[in-house]
C-alpha positions in Angstrom: 9.0 30.4 6.4 5.5 30.0 6.5 4.4 26.0 5.6 1.5 25.7 3.3 -0.3 22.4 3.8 -1.7 22.5 0.3 1.6 22.3 -1.6 1.8 18.8 -1.7 2.1 16.5 -5.1 2.9 13.1 -5.4 4.4 12.0 -9.1 5.1 8.0 -9.6 6.2 6.4 -12.8 7.8 2.7 -12.8 11.5 2.1 -13.5 12.6 0.2 -16.5 16.3 -0.4 -15.0 15.5 -1.0 -11.3 17.5 2.0 -9.4 17.4 4.4 -12.1 15.4 7.5 -12.1 12.7 7.0 -14.6 11.3 10.9 -14.3 7.6 11.4 -13.7 6.2 13.5 -15.3 3.5 16.1 -14.1 1.2 15.7 -17.3 0.8 11.8 -16.8 2.2 10.6 -13.7 0.6 12.2 -10.7 -1.3 10.5 -8.1 -4.2 11.4 -6.5 -3.5 11.1 -2.4 -5.1 12.3 0.8 -1.8 12.5 2.5 2.0 11.7 3.3 4.4 12.0 5.5 8.1 12.2 4.6 11.2 10.7 7.4 14.5 11.0 6.4 16.7 8.5 8.1 20.5 9.8 8.0 22.2 9.3 11.2 26.0 10.9 11.7 28.5 8.2 12.2 30.0 8.5 15.8 33.1 7.4 17.2 34.5 6.4 20.8 37.4 9.1 21.9 38.8 9.5 25.4 38.2 13.2 26.2 37.1 14.8 29.6 34.3 17.0 27.8 32.9 14.7 25.7 32.4 10.7 25.4 31.9 10.3 21.3 32.5 12.5 18.2 30.5 13.2 15.4 32.1 11.8 11.9 30.2 12.3 8.7 26.9 11.6 7.8 26.2 8.0 7.5 23.5 7.8 4.5 20.7 5.3 5.4 17.4 5.3 3.9 14.3 7.1 3.7 10.5 6.7 3.5 7.2 8.5 2.5 4.0 6.9 4.6 1.4 7.7 1.4 -2.6 7.5 2.1 -4.9 7.4 -1.1 -8.3 6.5 -2.4 -8.7 3.4 -4.2 -10.6 4.1 -7.5 -10.6 3.0 -11.2 -8.5 4.8 -13.7 -11.4 6.6 -15.3 -12.3 4.1 -18.0 -13.0 0.2 -18.3 -9.4 -1.7 -18.4 -7.3 1.8 -17.7 -4.4 1.6 -14.9 -5.4 3.7 -12.0 -2.8 6.2 -11.0 -1.6 4.3 -7.9 -0.1 1.8 -10.5 3.7 2.3 -9.5 2.7 2.1 -5.7 1.5 -1.2 -6.3 4.9 -2.2 -8.4 7.2 -0.9 -5.6 4.7 -3.4 -3.3 5.9 -6.3 -5.4 2.6 -6.5 -7.2 1.4 -6.6 -11.3 -0.7 -4.6 -12.7 -2.5 -5.8 -15.5 -5.0 -3.9 -18.1 -7.6 -6.2 -20.1 -8.5 -3.3 -21.9 -12.1 -1.9 -21.9 -13.2 -4.6 -19.4 -11.2 -4.5 -15.9 -7.8 -3.9 -14.4 -6.2 -6.7 -12.5 -3.7 -6.7 -9.4 -1.8 -9.7 -8.2 0.9 -10.4 -5.9 4.5 -11.5 -6.7 5.8 -14.1 -4.2 8.0 -16.6 -6.9 11.6 -16.8 -6.5 13.2 -15.2 -9.3 10.4 -12.9 -10.5 11.6 -9.5 -12.3 12.0 -7.2 -9.5 9.9 -3.9 -9.6 11.1 -0.5 -8.3 9.4 2.8 -8.8 10.4 6.3 -8.9 8.7 9.0 -6.7 8.8 12.5 -6.8 7.0 13.6 -3.7 6.8 18.3 -3.8 6.0 19.7 -0.3 6.3 23.6 0.1 9.2 24.2 -2.0 11.2 20.8 -1.7 11.4 17.9 -3.6 11.8 14.6 -1.9 13.4 11.9 -4.8 12.9 8.5 -3.7 14.4 6.3 -6.7 14.8 2.9 -6.7 11.5 2.9 -4.1 9.6 -0.2 -3.1 7.1 -0.3 -0.5 7.7 -1.9 2.9 4.1 -2.1 3.7 0.7 -2.0 1.6 -2.7 -2.6 3.6 -6.6 -1.9 2.4 -9.2 -0.5 4.5 -12.9 -0.7 4.1 -14.7 1.2 6.2 -18.4 1.1 6.6 -19.3 4.1 6.3 -16.4 6.0 4.1 -14.7 5.5 1.2 -12.1 2.6 0.7 -8.2 4.0 1.2 -4.8 2.4 0.3 -2.2 3.1 2.6 1.5 2.2 1.8 4.8 3.0 2.9 7.7 4.2 0.2 11.0 3.2 1.0 14.1 4.4 -0.9 17.7 5.2 -0.3 18.7 8.3 1.2 18.9 11.5 -0.7 18.8 15.0 0.4 15.9 17.0 -0.6 16.5 19.5 -3.2 15.0 23.2 -3.4 12.4 23.0 -6.4 9.2 25.0 -7.0 6.1 23.3 -6.8 5.2 21.9 -10.2 2.7 23.7 -12.7 -0.1 21.8 -14.7 -0.6 18.9 -12.5 -2.8 16.2 -14.3 -4.9 13.9 -12.0 -7.1 11.0 -13.0 -10.6 12.0 -12.1 -12.8 8.8 -10.9 -14.5 9.0 -7.5 -13.3 7.2 -5.1 -15.2 3.6 -4.1 -17.8 3.2 -1.6 -19.2 0.1 0.2 -22.3 0.0 0.2 -24.9 -2.7 2.4 -25.9 -3.9 -1.0 -22.3 -5.2 -1.6 -21.9 -9.1 -2.0 -19.3 -10.7 0.2 -19.0 -14.5 0.5 -17.0 -17.4 2.4 -16.8 -20.2 -0.1 -20.0 -18.7 -1.9 -21.9 -17.8 1.3 -23.2 -14.5 2.0 -22.0 -13.3 5.2 -22.8 -9.9 6.7 -19.6 -7.7 6.6 -19.9 -3.8 5.4 -15.8 -2.8 6.9 -12.7 -4.6 7.0 -9.2 -4.5 6.4 -6.7 -6.3 4.4 -3.0 -6.6 4.8 -0.6 -7.6 2.3 2.2 -8.7 4.7 4.6 -7.4 2.5 8.0 -5.9 4.4 11.0 -4.0 2.6 13.9 -2.2 3.6 17.0 -0.5 2.2 20.2 -2.3 2.5 23.9 -0.8 2.4 26.2 -1.3 -0.2 30.0 -0.6 -0.8 29.8 2.4 -3.1 25.8 3.0 -2.2 22.6 1.6 -1.2 19.8 -0.3 -2.6 16.0 -0.8 -1.7 14.5 -4.4 -1.6 11.3 -6.4 -0.9 12.6 -8.9 1.8 10.0 -10.5 3.5 6.2 -11.6 2.5 4.5 -12.5 5.4 0.9 -14.4 4.7 -1.5 -12.3 3.7 -4.9 -11.2 6.6 -8.1 -10.1 6.0 -9.3 -8.9 9.6 -13.1 -8.3 10.1 -14.4 -6.9 12.8 -17.7 -7.1 14.8 -19.9 -4.0 13.9 -19.8 -5.3 10.4 -21.0 -8.2 11.3 -24.9 -9.3 11.3 -25.0 -12.3 13.4 -23.8 -15.1 15.5 -23.8 -17.3 12.7 -21.7 -14.9 10.6 -18.9 -15.2 13.5 -19.3 -19.0 14.1 -18.7 -19.1 10.2 -15.6 -17.1 10.1 -14.3 -19.0 13.0 -14.6 -22.1 11.4 -13.5 -21.4 7.8 -10.9 -24.6 7.2 -10.6 -23.2 3.2 -12.9 -20.9 2.5 -12.8 -19.3 -1.0 -13.5 -15.1 0.3 -14.5 -12.9 -2.2 -15.8 -8.8 -1.8 -16.9 -6.7 -4.4 -17.4 -3.1 -3.9 -18.7 -0.2 -5.6 -20.6 0.5 -8.9 -20.0 -1.3 -12.5 -17.3 0.8 -13.8 -15.5 1.8 -10.8 -15.7 -1.2 -8.7 -13.2 -3.2 -6.5 -13.1 -6.8 -6.2 -11.4 -8.6 -3.6 -10.8 -12.4 -4.0 -8.9 -15.1 -1.8 -8.5 -18.7 -3.3 -8.0 -19.9 0.3 -9.1 -18.0 3.5 -8.1 -19.8 6.7 -9.6 -19.0 10.4 -6.4 -17.5 12.3 -7.5 -15.5 15.6 -10.3 -14.2 17.0 -9.9 -11.3 19.5 -12.6 -10.0 22.0 -12.5 -6.8 23.4 -15.2 -4.8 25.6 -16.2 -1.1 24.6 -18.3 0.5 26.8 -21.5 -2.4 27.3 -20.4 -4.0 23.9 -18.0 -7.2 23.1 -16.4 -6.3 20.3 -14.6 -9.1 18.5 -11.7 -8.6 15.5 -11.5 -12.1 13.5 -8.4 -12.3 10.9 -8.7 -14.7 8.1 -5.1 -16.0 6.7 -4.6 -16.3 2.9 -3.0 -18.8 0.9 -1.9 -19.9 -2.2 -2.9 -22.8 -4.5 -0.9 -22.3 -7.2 1.8 -20.1 -7.8 1.2 -16.5 -6.8 -2.9 -16.5 -6.5 -3.1 -16.2 -2.8 -5.8 -13.0 -3.5 -6.1 -11.0 -6.4 -7.7 -7.2 -6.7 -9.7 -6.2 -9.9 -11.0 -2.9 -11.0 -14.0 -3.3 -13.3 
């Protein structure tokens, strides 16, 4: 069998009932991705048996979990207030995605106890196979802001195990057409309203999810959310003063705006605390990485993404 690296596609749709297939379709639910890597974690049960030739014997398949590592560009939905195609991924990562029609799209974390549990259905097609991720959540979500590239989101989708099925690659895929968002030197990034020279950094939501076994089945749950973190490396810091300012942050309001109006991404954090500073020698230079830890001030407002 020949394998084509081009025959890959991802469809995603938010589930009305958690764990019930939302049936994403090619005309409205295609997600433009950079890479995707499925992993099926299904191990057979083993049991002890005293025998001279074999120590353990293999029993039935113990269905556990499956994951899909996806990477995608952050981009607008094609118009102000239009939900971006990666919305189902954000819902699976315990975020709300809200449209302010004709103005913006707000992405906020959910941390409140008793909040509505969000799951999504994803179909991943790869060279004649379809992997069905039903009742899926994310066990990781992060964003990279490179100095000389395009803003990339990364997520690990996790769901109860389902064997892939032989399905023809879908025809008629319809994708949103907005360009990826590109950070520029003129983009404004501030701490507590004071500008700092930052052109590259990363964001980690701190979310973690897993599949748990149940009698008669399994389900995926978001089980923890550590404090979210922004990591800034020295190649994006212009002066000693910038480093000094970031290492003295106690309750700064962090803000970053990148891209052009209409296809612009903003990241704000109500409270950003200095966490750690790591120094590392690379060639003849000292490279420093500074971590800012994000905290809430009211409810679930530890951070917000805004696309406008």
